[in-house]
Each structure stands twice: as structure tokens, then as C-alpha cells.
C-alpha positions as CSV (number, residue, x, y, z in Angstrom):
1,M,6.2,-64.1,25.7
2,T,3.9,-63.6,23.3
3,L,0.6,-64.6,23.1
4,L,0.4,-67.4,21.1
5,R,3.2,-68.7,23.3
6,L,1.4,-68.5,26.1
7,L,-1.7,-70.2,24.3
8,M,0.4,-72.9,23.4
9,L,1.4,-73.6,27.1
10,A,-2.0,-73.3,28.5
11,L,-3.2,-76.2,26.0
12,F,0.1,-77.6,26.0
13,P,-1.1,-80.3,29.0
14,L,-4.3,-81.2,26.8
15,M,-2.9,-81.7,23.7
16,A,-0.7,-84.0,25.8
17,M,-3.2,-85.7,27.7
18,A,-5.3,-86.5,24.7
19,Q,-2.0,-87.9,23.3
20,A,-1.3,-90.3,26.0
21,Y,-5.1,-91.0,26.2
22,P,-6.0,-93.9,27.4
23,T,-3.2,-94.2,30.0
24,K,-5.6,-96.8,32.0
25,P,-9.0,-99.0,31.5
26,V,-11.7,-97.3,30.2
27,K,-15.4,-98.1,31.5
28,M,-18.1,-98.2,29.5
29,I,-21.3,-98.1,31.6
30,I,-24.5,-100.2,29.8
31,G,-27.6,-99.4,30.9
32,F,-29.2,-103.1,30.5
33,P,-28.6,-106.0,32.5
34,A,-26.1,-108.1,31.6
35,G,-26.9,-111.1,28.9
36,G,-28.9,-109.0,27.5
37,P,-28.8,-107.6,23.5
38,A,-27.9,-104.4,25.1
39,D,-25.2,-106.2,27.0
40,I,-24.4,-108.8,24.4
41,F,-23.2,-106.1,21.5
42,G,-21.9,-103.4,24.4
43,R,-19.5,-106.1,25.2
44,S,-18.5,-106.9,21.8
45,L,-18.0,-102.9,20.9
46,A,-15.7,-102.6,24.5
47,Q,-13.7,-106.0,23.4
48,G,-12.9,-104.0,20.4
49,M,-12.3,-100.7,21.7
50,S,-9.5,-102.0,24.0
51,T,-7.7,-103.8,21.4
52,D,-7.4,-100.3,19.4
53,F,-6.9,-98.6,22.6
54,G,-3.8,-101.1,24.3
55,Q,-6.1,-100.5,27.6
56,P,-9.0,-102.5,28.9
57,V,-12.3,-101.3,28.4
58,I,-14.6,-102.5,31.5
59,V,-18.1,-103.1,30.7
60,E,-20.4,-101.6,34.1
61,N,-24.1,-103.0,34.1
62,V,-26.6,-99.7,35.4
63,S,-29.5,-100.2,34.2
64,G,-33.3,-98.5,35.2
65,V,-35.8,-96.3,33.6
66,G,-35.7,-97.8,30.3
67,G,-31.6,-97.4,30.0
68,V,-32.1,-93.9,31.4
69,L,-30.4,-94.0,34.5
70,G,-26.7,-95.8,33.0
71,V,-27.3,-92.6,30.7
72,E,-27.3,-90.1,33.9
73,R,-24.2,-92.2,35.5
74,G,-21.8,-91.8,32.2
75,V,-22.9,-87.8,31.0
76,K,-21.9,-87.1,34.7
77,A,-19.0,-88.3,35.6
78,T,-16.4,-86.9,35.1
79,P,-15.1,-85.8,31.5
80,D,-11.7,-87.2,31.2
81,G,-12.6,-89.7,28.3
82,Y,-12.5,-92.8,31.0
83,T,-16.6,-93.6,31.2
84,L,-18.1,-93.8,27.7
85,V,-22.2,-95.0,28.0
86,F,-23.6,-97.6,25.4
87,N,-26.9,-96.2,24.7
88,S,-30.3,-97.6,23.1
89,A,-32.9,-95.5,21.3
90,S,-34.9,-95.1,24.8
91,P,-32.9,-92.7,26.8
92,L,-32.4,-90.0,23.8
93,V,-35.7,-90.5,22.0
94,I,-38.7,-92.1,23.8
95,A,-37.1,-90.6,27.5
96,P,-38.1,-86.9,26.3
97,F,-41.5,-87.0,25.6
98,S,-42.2,-89.8,28.3
99,L,-40.8,-88.2,31.2
100,A,-42.0,-85.4,33.0
101,R,-38.1,-85.0,33.6
102,L,-34.8,-86.2,32.0
103,P,-32.3,-86.2,34.6
104,Y,-29.3,-84.7,31.8
105,D,-30.0,-82.3,29.1
106,I,-29.4,-84.1,25.8
107,K,-27.8,-81.0,23.7
108,K,-25.0,-79.8,26.5
109,D,-24.2,-83.3,28.7
110,I,-23.8,-85.7,25.7
111,A,-21.4,-85.7,23.1
112,L,-22.7,-88.0,20.5
113,I,-20.0,-90.8,19.2
114,T,-21.5,-93.0,16.5
115,V,-24.2,-95.1,16.4
116,V,-22.9,-98.8,17.3
117,V,-25.9,-101.4,15.8
118,R,-29.0,-101.6,14.1
119,V,-31.1,-104.6,14.7
120,P,-33.8,-105.1,12.3
121,E,-37.3,-106.2,14.1
122,V,-39.9,-109.1,12.5
123,L,-43.7,-108.9,12.9
124,A,-44.7,-112.2,14.0
125,V,-48.1,-113.9,14.6
126,H,-49.5,-117.1,16.3
127,P,-50.4,-120.0,14.3
128,S,-53.8,-119.9,15.3
129,L,-54.6,-115.9,14.0
130,P,-56.1,-116.3,10.2
131,V,-53.5,-114.8,8.3
132,K,-50.5,-115.9,6.4
133,S,-49.3,-112.3,5.0
134,F,-48.9,-108.8,6.2
135,A,-51.5,-107.6,4.1
136,E,-54.2,-110.7,5.2
137,L,-52.8,-109.6,8.8
138,I,-54.1,-105.5,7.8
139,A,-57.1,-106.7,6.1
140,Y,-58.4,-109.1,9.8
141,A,-57.4,-106.5,11.7
142,K,-59.5,-103.9,10.2
143,A,-62.1,-106.4,9.9
144,N,-62.0,-106.9,13.8
145,P,-61.2,-104.0,15.5
146,G,-60.0,-104.4,19.0
147,K,-59.9,-108.3,19.0
148,V,-56.2,-108.5,17.3
149,N,-53.5,-107.8,20.7
150,F,-50.2,-107.2,20.7
151,G,-47.4,-108.1,23.3
152,S,-44.3,-105.8,23.7
153,A,-41.3,-105.6,26.4
154,G,-42.9,-103.3,28.6
155,A,-44.8,-99.8,27.8
156,G,-42.8,-97.1,26.1
157,S,-40.6,-99.9,25.1
158,I,-39.4,-99.9,21.1
159,T,-41.9,-102.9,20.8
160,H,-44.8,-101.1,22.3
161,L,-44.1,-97.9,19.8
162,A,-43.4,-100.2,17.2
163,G,-47.2,-101.3,17.3
164,E,-48.4,-98.4,17.9
165,L,-46.8,-97.2,14.8
166,L,-48.1,-99.9,12.4
167,K,-51.2,-99.3,13.8
168,A,-51.2,-95.2,12.9
169,E,-49.4,-96.1,9.3
170,A,-52.1,-99.0,9.1
171,K,-54.7,-96.9,10.4
172,I,-55.8,-100.6,12.7
173,D,-56.9,-100.8,16.0
174,I,-54.9,-103.4,17.5
175,V,-54.3,-104.3,21.6
176,H,-51.1,-103.6,23.3
177,V,-50.6,-105.9,26.5
178,P,-47.5,-104.8,28.1
179,Y,-45.2,-107.2,29.6
180,K,-41.8,-107.0,31.9
181,G,-39.4,-107.6,29.3
182,A,-39.2,-109.3,25.9
183,A,-38.5,-112.6,27.8
184,P,-42.6,-113.5,29.3
185,A,-43.9,-111.1,26.2
186,V,-42.6,-114.1,23.8
187,T,-43.4,-117.1,25.9
188,D,-46.8,-115.9,25.8
189,L,-46.7,-115.3,22.1
190,V,-45.3,-118.8,21.5
191,G,-48.4,-120.1,23.6
192,G,-51.2,-118.1,22.0
193,Q,-51.9,-115.9,25.3
194,V,-51.1,-112.9,22.9
195,Q,-51.3,-113.0,19.2
196,M,-48.3,-110.8,17.2
197,G,-45.6,-109.0,18.3
198,I,-42.7,-106.8,16.9
199,F,-39.1,-108.0,18.6
200,D,-36.2,-108.0,17.3
201,V,-35.4,-110.6,15.1
202,P,-32.7,-112.7,17.2
203,V,-35.9,-113.0,19.8
204,L,-38.0,-115.0,17.8
205,L,-35.0,-116.5,15.0
206,Q,-35.6,-119.6,16.9
207,H,-39.7,-120.1,16.9
208,I,-40.2,-118.9,13.5
209,K,-37.9,-121.8,12.5
210,S,-39.1,-124.5,14.1
211,G,-42.9,-123.3,13.2
212,K,-44.2,-121.9,16.3
213,L,-44.6,-118.9,15.0
214,K,-45.3,-116.5,11.6
215,A,-43.2,-113.9,9.9
216,L,-44.8,-111.6,8.2
217,A,-42.4,-108.6,7.9
218,V,-39.5,-107.4,8.9
219,T,-40.4,-103.5,10.3
220,S,-37.4,-101.7,8.3
221,A,-35.9,-100.6,5.0
222,K,-34.9,-104.2,4.3
223,R,-34.7,-107.7,4.7
224,A,-33.4,-109.2,7.1
225,D,-30.2,-111.8,6.2
226,T,-31.1,-114.5,9.0
227,L,-34.9,-114.2,7.3
228,P,-34.1,-113.7,3.3
229,D,-37.7,-114.9,2.6
230,V,-39.4,-112.2,4.6
231,P,-40.4,-109.1,2.8
232,A,-39.6,-105.8,4.5
233,T,-41.9,-103.1,5.0
234,A,-40.9,-100.7,2.9
235,E,-41.6,-103.4,0.1
236,L,-44.7,-103.6,0.9
237,G,-46.1,-100.3,0.9
238,Y,-45.6,-99.5,4.5
239,A,-42.1,-97.7,4.3
240,N,-42.5,-95.6,7.3
241,V,-43.3,-99.1,9.5
242,N,-39.6,-99.5,10.4
243,S,-38.8,-100.1,13.9
244,D,-35.6,-100.8,13.2
245,N,-33.8,-101.5,17.1
246,W,-30.3,-99.7,17.5
247,Y,-27.9,-98.7,20.1
248,G,-25.1,-96.3,19.8
249,L,-21.8,-94.9,21.9
250,I,-22.1,-91.6,24.0
251,M,-19.6,-89.5,26.5
252,P,-20.3,-86.9,28.7
253,A,-19.9,-83.5,26.2
254,A,-17.2,-81.8,28.7
255,A,-14.5,-84.6,27.2
256,A,-11.5,-82.6,25.8
257,P,-12.7,-82.5,21.6
258,A,-9.2,-84.4,20.9
259,I,-10.3,-87.1,23.6
260,Q,-14.0,-87.3,21.8
261,R,-12.0,-87.4,18.8
262,R,-9.6,-90.7,19.9
263,V,-12.7,-92.8,21.3
264,H,-14.6,-92.1,17.8
265,A,-11.2,-93.5,16.0
266,A,-11.5,-96.5,18.9
267,A,-15.1,-97.1,17.9
268,M,-14.0,-96.9,14.4
269,A,-11.9,-99.5,14.2
270,A,-13.9,-101.8,16.1
271,L,-16.7,-101.7,14.4
272,K,-14.8,-102.0,11.2
273,S,-13.0,-105.4,12.4
274,R,-14.3,-108.6,11.0
275,A,-14.1,-109.7,14.7
276,V,-16.6,-107.5,16.0
277,V,-18.9,-107.5,12.5
278,D,-19.0,-111.2,12.9
279,Q,-19.9,-111.2,16.7
280,F,-22.7,-108.7,15.9
281,A,-24.1,-110.9,12.7
282,K,-24.3,-113.6,15.3
283,V,-27.2,-112.2,16.9
284,G,-28.6,-110.6,13.9
285,G,-27.4,-107.4,14.6
286,V,-25.3,-105.0,11.9
287,A,-22.6,-102.8,12.7
288,A,-23.2,-99.1,12.4
289,P,-20.4,-97.1,12.0
290,D,-21.1,-92.6,11.3
291,T,-19.9,-89.6,12.4
292,P,-21.0,-87.5,15.4
293,Q,-22.8,-85.5,12.9
294,E,-24.4,-88.3,11.3
295,Y,-25.8,-89.8,14.9
296,A,-26.5,-86.6,15.7
297,K,-28.9,-86.4,12.3
298,F,-30.4,-89.7,13.2
299,V,-31.1,-89.2,16.7
300,E,-33.2,-85.7,15.5
301,S,-34.8,-87.7,12.9
302,E,-36.0,-90.8,15.9
303,Q,-37.3,-88.3,18.1
304,A,-39.6,-86.4,15.3
305,K,-41.0,-90.2,14.3
306,W,-40.9,-91.6,18.0
307,G,-42.3,-88.6,19.8
308,K,-45.2,-88.4,17.6
309,I,-46.2,-91.8,18.6
310,V,-45.1,-91.0,22.0
311,T,-47.8,-88.2,22.5
312,A,-50.2,-89.4,19.6
313,I,-51.0,-92.2,22.2
314,G,-50.5,-90.0,25.5
315,F,-47.8,-92.4,27.2
316,K,-47.0,-91.1,30.1
317,E,-43.9,-93.0,32.6
318,Q,-42.5,-92.4,36.3
319,N,-39.2,-91.4,36.9
């Protein structure tokens, strides 16, 4: 028996498995509670991938430590392609700098499949703050150091670090007020207990439209479709003040390459389908399909950006 034939016999079971995959329901872990933005986007993706797979994609919510526990559970599962993870930015680009120890190795344990969705954020202020534009806010903050406060969904969250990024780029002194989630932070922002905040557009949209909050800038490279009259920070001279929230799809790195490619193909089909694109758009998200290589470069750029901020403010959290 030739060496080539021996190799083919050894590889045949793996090739057959990849061709048949999936033959049963696939689990998608979402590292946040049900009902939140991550859950909404993740379930839309799961539904879209189910259509391409011809098998159900069942969601399991595993929340804790900003999504880290969900990623840990998923990437340490049996690497047979039947456990996927819908991840946020935090476990991959913030936790490496804010946690003393990560329960997984990002480069060794994780296969990056694709960015799934980008969600623009908007900087909004309470009407009691005497500013009408982004430029006026910066001028007011410089004239009143330490007197403007901003709420966030919690220490170490994107909503916190977005404020810290603005502080660093605009060279202003504003005070962080952390909350246990976006909902209570937005409640206090609307009530005037805090003066400003940077949150996902869908979270603040109804309050902006009702006039309870004033939107000064979308912290992104371009304007949000749902807020076409609100300028982006990039056009205001603050291109580095970009705090788009985003979510992606990952799986155990030990999964067979052919299965990883099959998962990527199913994700691409879902993210390019009108149904998923429309579902994302309804809650302010923009489908963002890409290649694993592009995802890896994006994660590196996000780590470089947010790592500097986390290090500069000396933020550490317990795990």
C-alpha cells in the first residue's frame, strides 16, 4: 500500500465528516443574558445559519465577566463544530488588558470566523447641559474640568472606554459614573442624574427622537442611517474617536479546517441574506461579513486601540 493511499485512508473519515456536517443541531453560545442587543443579533444569525445548515442552531445564554465566561465555555467544548460562540468585543480586545488572567489563549484556542455586525454608538447629552453641538461640548468641558459626568453600562464596558477615548483624544476632563448595565445608566441620563453618555444608537434612539436627549455625534466613521442629521466624529475632526460596538462569531481552534470553512460559508450566507440584514437594521445594526483573516486583523487593531485606553486609565477587574 502506497504512502499516498495510507494518507487518504487516514484522512477519509475527516473528509466525510466535514462533507456531512452538520448532521444534528448546532449550539451557539451567547455570552450575555437573553433580551439584550447581543442576544437579539445572535439569535438572528442563528436563524439565518439554520437555513443554510439544514439543521437548527440552538442558542444558549452563558453570561458573566463581560462575555468571557461564554467564550471560555465555547472554545473549550468538544471541537467538532457543534459548539459556536457569538462574541462581543470585550472577551477578545478588552479582557486581555483588564483581567489578570484569561481562561483561554486567544491565538491558540480560538478560531475567528467572521465579524457579524457593527453597531454605531451616539454621544448624547441631557438638555440641561448648555451645549448644542459636539464642538460646544468640548469647549464647555475644557472650560469646566471635572464638572461634566458621563454614565456607562459598567466599568470596562465599551460605553465606559468610549468616554475614556473621547477624554484622551479631546484632552478634556470628564468624570465616569459606572452603572450595572445600560438600562439604569440611560434612565439616569434621561433623568439628568448624569449629563452625557455614549451608547448604542438603538438604546438611545427613542429618547433622542422624543427630545429627552440631544444627540451631538455618532462616534463612527460615518453617520448612522437612523440618525442622518447627526454628524459622525470622523467628519468633526475626531476620526480616532470611533467606538462602534461589534459582535463576531468564533469556535474552537481545534475544529477541523473543513468544518471551520463550512461554518464560515453558513455565516456568509446568513449575513448576506435580506432577512438577516433587515433584522439587524431594525435594531440599528449593520451586517459586516468578512474573512477569518480580515477578522484577525480587525481584532489586532481593536486590541491596539482599546489596550492603550485600558492601560492608560489603569483599569483592572477581578475574575
